[in-house]
C-alpha positions in Angstrom: -19.6 -32.1 -38.4 -17.3 -29.4 -38.9 -18.8 -26.5 -41.0 -17.0 -23.5 -42.3 -19.1 -20.3 -42.8 -18.0 -17.8 -45.1 -19.6 -14.2 -44.9 -20.3 -13.0 -48.3 -20.3 -9.1 -48.4 -22.4 -6.8 -50.6 -22.2 -7.1 -54.3 -18.7 -6.4 -55.9 -16.9 -7.2 -52.6 -14.8 -10.3 -51.8 -15.4 -12.3 -49.0 -13.3 -11.1 -45.9 -13.7 -13.3 -43.2 -15.2 -16.8 -42.0 -15.9 -18.8 -38.9 -15.8 -22.6 -38.3 -18.2 -24.6 -36.0 -18.9 -28.2 -35.0 -22.6 -28.7 -35.7 -25.1 -31.7 -35.2 -26.5 -30.9 -38.6 -26.2 -29.0 -41.7 -27.6 -25.4 -42.3 -29.7 -25.3 -45.6 -30.5 -22.5 -48.0 -32.8 -19.9 -46.4 -31.8 -20.9 -42.8 -31.3 -18.1 -40.3 -28.4 -18.3 -38.2 -27.3 -16.2 -35.2 -23.9 -16.3 -33.6 -23.1 -14.7 -30.1 -19.8 -13.8 -28.7 -19.1 -13.6 -24.6 -17.3 -10.4 -25.3 -20.0 -8.6 -27.5 -23.3 -7.4 -26.6 -25.9 -8.6 -29.1 -25.5 -11.0 -31.9 -24.7 -11.4 -35.6 -27.3 -13.0 -37.8 -27.0 -14.3 -41.2 -29.2 -15.9 -44.0 -27.5 -19.1 -45.5 -27.5 -18.5 -49.3 -25.3 -21.7 -50.6 -23.8 -25.0 -49.2 -20.6 -26.1 -50.8 -19.6 -29.9 -50.3 -16.1 -30.6 -51.0 -15.6 -34.2 -51.4 -12.4 -36.4 -51.8 -12.7 -39.5 -54.1 -10.0 -42.3 -53.4 -9.2 -42.6 -57.1 -10.5 -42.7 -60.6 -12.6 -46.0 -60.1 -16.3 -46.0 -60.5 -18.5 -48.8 -59.9 -20.3 -50.5 -62.5 -24.0 -51.6 -61.8 -24.1 -54.4 -59.3 -20.6 -53.8 -58.2 -19.7 -52.3 -54.8 -18.8 -48.6 -55.3 -15.7 -47.1 -54.0 -16.5 -44.7 -50.9 -15.1 -41.2 -50.7 -15.1 -38.9 -47.7 -16.1 -35.4 -47.2 -13.3 -33.0 -47.3 -15.1 -29.9 -45.9 -18.5 -28.2 -46.0 -18.6 -24.4 -46.8 -21.8 -22.4 -46.0 -22.1 -18.9 -47.8 -24.0 -16.4 -45.7 -25.2 -13.0 -45.8 -25.6 -10.6 -43.1 -29.2 -10.0 -41.9 -29.7 -7.4 -39.2 -32.2 -8.5 -36.6 -33.7 -7.1 -33.3 -30.8 -8.5 -31.4 -27.8 -7.3 -33.7 -24.8 -6.0 -31.9 -23.9 -2.2 -32.8 -21.1 -3.7 -35.2 -23.9 -5.6 -37.1 -26.7 -3.0 -37.4 -27.5 -1.5 -40.7 -25.7 1.7 -41.4 -28.2 4.6 -42.3 
C-alpha cells in the first residue's frame, strides 16, 4: 500500500515536505518511524500523530439494509508525523540547542 508521510513542523509553521513509501501495513498513531538514506549518515525519526484516509465513492448511492453496498476505493493515505530526535539521528535531524 502506498503511504504518504507529511512532516509537521513546530506550531505555527506549515508542512514543508513529505515522502511516499510502499508499505506492507499502515502506521498507527504513536508509532515510531525511522527513515535512512544511503547518502546520509544517521537517520530521521518521527512519531505518527494522525492518519488521514482519502476515499473515493463511486456515486451517491448508499445501500439499504440487506442490499449489496456499492464499493468505493482508497484514493490515498496520508500520515502526519513530527520529528523525534533519537540516538541515531543524522546531524541534520539532531535538536538545535
